[in-house]
C-alpha positions as CSV (number, residue, x, y, z in Angstrom):
1,M,77.9,-32.9,-10.6
2,S,75.8,-31.6,-7.8
3,M,76.4,-33.3,-4.5
4,G,76.4,-32.8,-0.7
5,R,79.6,-31.9,1.0
6,Y,79.8,-34.7,3.5
7,A,78.4,-37.6,1.5
8,S,79.4,-38.8,-2.0
9,A,78.0,-39.0,-5.4
10,T,80.3,-40.6,-8.0
11,T,80.2,-42.1,-11.4
12,D,79.5,-45.9,-11.0
13,P,82.1,-48.0,-12.9
14,D,80.3,-51.2,-12.0
15,W,77.1,-50.3,-13.9
16,S,76.5,-52.7,-16.8
17,G,73.2,-51.2,-18.1
18,A,72.6,-48.5,-20.7
19,G,74.4,-45.2,-20.4
20,Q,76.1,-43.8,-17.3
21,A,75.1,-44.4,-13.7
22,V,75.8,-42.5,-10.5
23,L,76.3,-44.1,-7.1
24,L,75.2,-42.1,-4.0
25,R,76.6,-43.1,-0.7
26,S,75.6,-41.9,2.8
27,P,78.1,-41.5,5.6
28,R,76.8,-44.6,7.3
29,G,77.2,-46.8,4.2
30,A,73.7,-46.8,2.6
31,T,73.8,-46.5,-1.2
32,A,71.6,-45.7,-4.2
33,R,72.4,-46.3,-7.8
34,V,70.9,-44.0,-10.4
35,S,70.9,-44.8,-14.1
36,L,70.9,-41.8,-16.5
37,H,68.8,-44.1,-18.8
38,G,65.3,-43.2,-17.5
39,G,66.6,-41.1,-14.6
40,Q,65.8,-44.3,-12.8
41,V,66.9,-45.4,-9.3
42,V,67.9,-49.0,-9.9
43,S,69.3,-49.9,-6.5
44,W,68.8,-48.8,-2.9
45,R,70.7,-50.6,-0.1
46,N,70.7,-49.9,3.6
47,D,73.9,-49.7,5.7
48,R,74.0,-53.5,6.0
49,G,74.1,-53.9,2.3
50,E,70.6,-55.3,2.0
51,E,68.8,-54.4,-1.3
52,L,65.5,-52.7,-0.6
53,L,64.2,-52.4,-4.2
54,F,63.3,-55.3,-6.4
55,T,64.8,-55.8,-9.9
56,S,63.7,-58.8,-12.0
57,S,66.3,-61.4,-12.8
58,K,65.0,-61.1,-16.4
59,A,65.1,-57.3,-16.6
60,I,66.3,-55.9,-19.9
61,L,69.0,-53.3,-19.2
62,K,69.2,-51.8,-22.7
63,P,66.9,-49.4,-24.6
64,P,64.3,-49.2,-25.9
65,K,62.9,-51.3,-23.0
66,A,62.6,-49.7,-19.5
67,M,64.2,-51.8,-16.8
68,R,61.8,-53.9,-14.8
69,G,62.5,-52.9,-11.2
70,G,63.8,-50.0,-9.1
71,I,61.8,-46.8,-9.5
72,P,60.9,-45.9,-13.1
73,I,59.6,-42.4,-13.7
74,C,56.2,-42.4,-15.4
75,F,55.7,-39.2,-17.3
76,P,53.8,-37.6,-19.1
77,Q,51.4,-40.6,-18.8
78,F,50.9,-43.2,-16.2
79,G,49.8,-46.6,-17.3
80,N,47.6,-46.7,-20.4
81,C,45.4,-43.7,-19.6
82,G,46.3,-41.7,-22.7
83,T,47.6,-42.0,-26.3
84,L,51.3,-42.5,-25.5
85,E,53.3,-45.6,-24.8
86,R,52.5,-47.3,-21.5
87,H,53.8,-45.1,-18.6
88,G,55.0,-42.4,-21.0
89,F,58.5,-41.8,-22.5
90,A,60.6,-40.3,-19.7
91,R,61.6,-43.8,-18.4
92,N,63.0,-44.7,-21.8
93,R,65.0,-41.5,-22.4
94,M,68.6,-40.6,-21.7
95,W,68.7,-37.9,-19.0
96,A,71.6,-35.5,-18.5
97,L,73.4,-34.4,-15.4
98,N,72.2,-30.9,-14.4
99,E,75.1,-28.8,-13.4
100,E,73.0,-25.7,-12.8
101,H,71.3,-27.0,-9.6
102,Q,69.3,-24.9,-7.2
103,P,69.0,-25.8,-3.5
104,L,65.5,-27.2,-2.8
105,N,65.6,-26.3,0.9
106,R,68.2,-25.4,3.5
107,S,68.6,-28.9,4.8
108,D,69.5,-30.3,1.4
109,S,73.2,-29.8,1.7
110,G,75.8,-31.2,4.0
111,S,74.2,-34.4,5.2
112,R,72.9,-35.7,1.9
113,A,74.4,-37.3,-1.1
114,F,72.4,-36.1,-4.2
115,V,72.5,-35.9,-7.9
116,D,70.5,-33.5,-10.1
117,L,69.2,-34.7,-13.5
118,I,67.4,-32.9,-16.3
119,L,65.2,-34.1,-19.2
120,K,64.0,-32.0,-22.1
121,P,61.9,-33.3,-25.0
122,S,63.6,-34.4,-28.2
123,E,62.2,-33.8,-31.7
124,E,60.7,-37.3,-31.7
125,D,59.1,-36.6,-28.3
126,L,57.5,-33.4,-29.6
127,K,56.0,-35.3,-32.5
128,C,54.0,-37.6,-30.2
129,W,53.5,-35.1,-27.4
130,P,53.9,-31.6,-28.7
131,H,54.6,-29.7,-25.5
132,C,58.0,-28.1,-24.4
133,F,58.9,-28.9,-20.8
134,E,61.9,-29.0,-18.5
135,F,61.9,-31.9,-16.0
136,R,64.4,-31.5,-13.2
137,L,64.9,-34.5,-10.9
138,R,66.9,-34.5,-7.6
139,I,67.6,-37.9,-6.1
140,S,69.2,-37.9,-2.7
141,L,70.2,-40.1,0.2
142,S,70.0,-38.9,3.7
143,K,72.6,-39.6,6.4
144,D,70.2,-42.3,7.8
145,G,69.8,-43.9,4.3
146,D,66.4,-42.5,3.5
147,L,65.9,-42.2,-0.3
148,S,64.1,-39.1,-1.7
149,L,63.1,-38.1,-5.2
150,V,61.9,-34.6,-6.0
151,S,60.6,-33.9,-9.5
152,R,60.0,-30.3,-10.8
153,I,58.3,-30.0,-14.2
154,R,58.0,-26.6,-15.8
155,N,56.0,-25.6,-18.8
156,V,58.3,-23.7,-21.1
157,S,55.9,-23.7,-24.1
158,G,53.3,-21.1,-25.1
159,K,50.2,-23.1,-24.2
160,P,48.9,-25.2,-21.3
161,F,49.5,-28.9,-21.1
162,S,48.3,-31.7,-18.9
163,F,50.0,-34.9,-17.7
164,S,49.7,-37.8,-15.3
165,F,52.7,-39.0,-13.3
166,G,53.9,-41.8,-11.0
167,Y,57.0,-43.0,-9.2
168,H,56.6,-46.7,-10.1
169,T,58.3,-48.1,-7.0
170,Y,59.2,-51.8,-6.9
171,I,59.6,-52.7,-3.2
172,S,61.6,-55.9,-2.3
173,V,59.6,-58.1,0.0
174,S,60.2,-61.5,1.6
175,D,56.8,-63.1,0.5
176,I,53.9,-61.2,-0.8
177,S,51.5,-63.3,1.3
178,E,53.3,-61.9,4.4
179,V,52.9,-58.3,3.5
180,R,50.2,-55.7,4.3
181,I,49.7,-52.0,3.6
182,E,48.4,-49.6,6.2
183,G,47.1,-46.1,5.5
184,L,44.7,-46.8,2.6
185,E,41.8,-48.2,4.7
186,T,38.3,-46.9,3.8
187,L,39.5,-45.1,0.7
188,D,37.9,-45.2,-2.7
189,Y,39.9,-46.9,-5.4
190,L,39.7,-47.4,-9.2
191,D,40.1,-51.1,-10.1
192,N,42.2,-51.5,-13.3
193,L,41.2,-55.1,-13.5
194,S,37.5,-54.2,-14.0
195,Q,37.5,-51.2,-16.3
196,R,38.5,-48.7,-13.6
197,E,35.3,-49.4,-11.6
198,R,35.2,-47.4,-8.4
199,H,35.1,-49.3,-5.1
200,T,35.7,-48.6,-1.4
201,E,38.4,-50.4,0.5
202,Q,36.8,-52.6,3.1
203,G,39.7,-54.2,4.9
204,D,41.6,-53.0,8.0
205,A,44.7,-53.3,5.9
206,I,45.5,-54.4,2.4
207,T,46.8,-58.0,2.1
208,F,47.4,-60.0,-1.1
209,E,45.9,-63.3,-2.3
210,S,45.6,-62.6,-6.0
211,E,46.4,-60.0,-8.7
212,V,46.0,-56.4,-7.7
213,D,46.0,-53.2,-9.8
214,R,44.3,-50.3,-8.0
215,V,44.5,-46.6,-7.9
216,Y,43.6,-45.4,-4.4
217,V,42.4,-41.8,-4.8
218,S,43.0,-38.9,-2.5
219,S,45.3,-41.0,-0.4
220,P,47.2,-39.8,2.8
221,N,50.7,-38.5,2.4
222,V,52.2,-41.3,4.7
223,I,51.7,-45.0,4.0
224,A,53.3,-48.0,5.6
225,V,54.2,-51.4,3.9
226,L,54.8,-54.0,6.6
227,D,56.9,-57.1,5.8
228,H,56.2,-59.6,8.7
229,E,58.9,-62.1,7.7
230,K,61.7,-59.5,7.5
231,K,60.3,-57.5,10.4
232,R,60.8,-54.5,8.2
233,T,58.5,-51.6,7.5
234,F,58.7,-49.3,4.5
235,V,57.4,-45.8,5.2
236,I,56.3,-43.9,2.1
237,R,55.9,-40.2,2.3
238,K,54.7,-38.1,-0.7
239,E,53.8,-34.5,-1.5
240,G,52.0,-33.2,-4.6
241,L,50.8,-36.6,-5.6
242,P,47.2,-37.3,-4.5
243,D,46.9,-41.0,-5.5
244,T,48.6,-44.3,-4.5
245,V,48.8,-47.1,-7.1
246,V,49.1,-50.7,-5.7
247,W,50.2,-53.4,-8.1
248,N,51.2,-57.0,-8.0
249,P,50.8,-59.2,-11.1
250,W,50.4,-62.6,-9.3
251,E,51.0,-65.9,-10.9
252,K,49.0,-65.9,-14.1
253,K,50.1,-62.5,-15.4
254,S,53.7,-63.1,-14.3
255,K,53.9,-65.9,-16.8
256,T,52.9,-63.6,-19.7
257,M,55.6,-61.0,-18.9
258,Q,58.8,-61.4,-20.9
259,D,61.0,-59.5,-18.5
260,F,59.6,-60.9,-15.2
261,G,60.2,-64.3,-13.7
262,D,57.2,-66.7,-13.2
263,E,57.6,-66.7,-9.4
264,E,59.0,-63.2,-8.9
265,Y,55.6,-61.8,-8.0
266,K,56.2,-63.3,-4.5
267,Q,59.2,-61.0,-4.0
268,T,57.9,-57.6,-5.0
269,L,55.1,-55.1,-4.5
270,C,54.6,-51.8,-6.3
271,V,53.3,-49.0,-4.2
272,D,53.4,-45.8,-6.4
273,A,53.0,-42.2,-5.4
274,A,51.1,-40.9,-8.3
275,A,48.7,-38.4,-9.9
276,V,46.4,-40.5,-12.0
277,E,42.7,-39.8,-11.4
278,R,43.0,-36.1,-12.3
279,S,45.6,-34.8,-14.7
280,I,48.0,-32.0,-13.6
281,T,47.7,-29.0,-15.8
282,L,50.4,-26.3,-16.1
283,K,50.0,-23.0,-17.8
284,P,52.9,-21.4,-19.6
285,G,55.7,-20.7,-17.1
286,E,54.1,-22.7,-14.3
287,E,56.0,-25.4,-12.4
288,W,54.8,-28.5,-10.5
289,T,56.7,-30.3,-7.8
290,G,56.1,-34.0,-6.8
291,K,58.1,-35.5,-3.9
292,L,58.6,-39.1,-2.7
293,E,60.6,-40.2,0.4
294,L,61.2,-43.8,1.3
295,S,62.4,-45.1,4.7
296,A,63.0,-48.7,5.7
297,V,62.9,-49.3,9.5
298,P,62.6,-52.3,11.8
299,S,58.8,-52.9,12.4
300,T,59.2,-52.4,16.1
301,N,60.2,-48.8,15.4
302,C,57.6,-48.1,12.9
303,S,55.1,-46.1,15.0
304,D,57.9,-43.7,16.1
305,H,59.0,-43.2,12.5
306,L,55.4,-42.6,11.3
307,D,55.1,-39.8,13.8
308,Q,58.2,-38.0,12.6
309,P,57.6,-35.1,10.2
310,G,58.8,-35.4,6.6
311,I,62.3,-34.2,5.9
312,M,62.1,-33.6,2.2
C-alpha cells in the first residue's frame, strides 16, 4: 500500500461496511477512513477527534446502495444529467489498492499519510457506458489534518469520451440555519429545483431557509463555509473543477429519503467541487486531473487560511 513515511495508512479492522477500509492518521492525530467500496472517504476527524463529515444515521453500508455521507465520487455522471444511474457507477463499485503509485508532486511524501486506489470498468460497466478508462485516486491527510483527494482519469480506449464529475462532499454542521457560504456571490447558477433555470446569485453570502439544489458555474477555486455556532470554517480548494454544487434537501424532501433522517438536513450541507455544466472530453491517451482539498479551521483564523496558497 502506498503511504507517507512519517504518517500511517493501515487496514481498518473497525470498519463494518462493505469491503475493506483504510485508516489514514496524521502525526498530530487527525484521521480519515476510506472505504474501498466506492473509493469513498467515510470519515474525517480533526486532532481532537471531532467528526468533520456527515453520515446519516440511516445510511446503508452495503452494496448496491452508495453510503449516504462522507465524500462519494460521482463519475462518469453527476446527478441525473445523463442516461446512467444517478451520480454514475463509480461510487457503487469496489476499488482496488493501487500498488504502482507515482508521486504527484515533491511535497507528497514524508508529511502525508495517503492511499492510492484504482478503478477500471467491469464488463457490466462497459455495457452501460462503453468506454475504457483508468481512474486513479489518491486520498491523503497532511500533517495539519487537511484532507485532499486527487483524481486522475485516463482514456485508454480508441475513441474520445465525455463525462461529468463531482466530489459529493457532506459537511457536518451544527445547524444549517447558522451556516453561510462565502465565495459564490454574484455568480450565475443553474437551479435544479426549476428545470436548471439560470439565475444570478444576489446575496452577499449564501444562507439557508429552504431546500437548495444549485450548480454555481465558473466558480472560484477557494470557497469558505462558515459555521457560526461551532465557530469553525471549512475552506474548500479545488483545481480542474469549474463548478460548485450546493445542496440541502430541507424538511419536506428529507422525509421522502429512505437513507436520511427526517431532521438530519439541519446537520449537513453538501458543497461539491464538480464539472457539471460542461462535460469533460478526453481523446484516446489523454488524462484529466481534478483536485479537492478540505481544511477546517477556527473562524478567527479563516482570513489567514484563505490567503495561503494551495498545498495540493
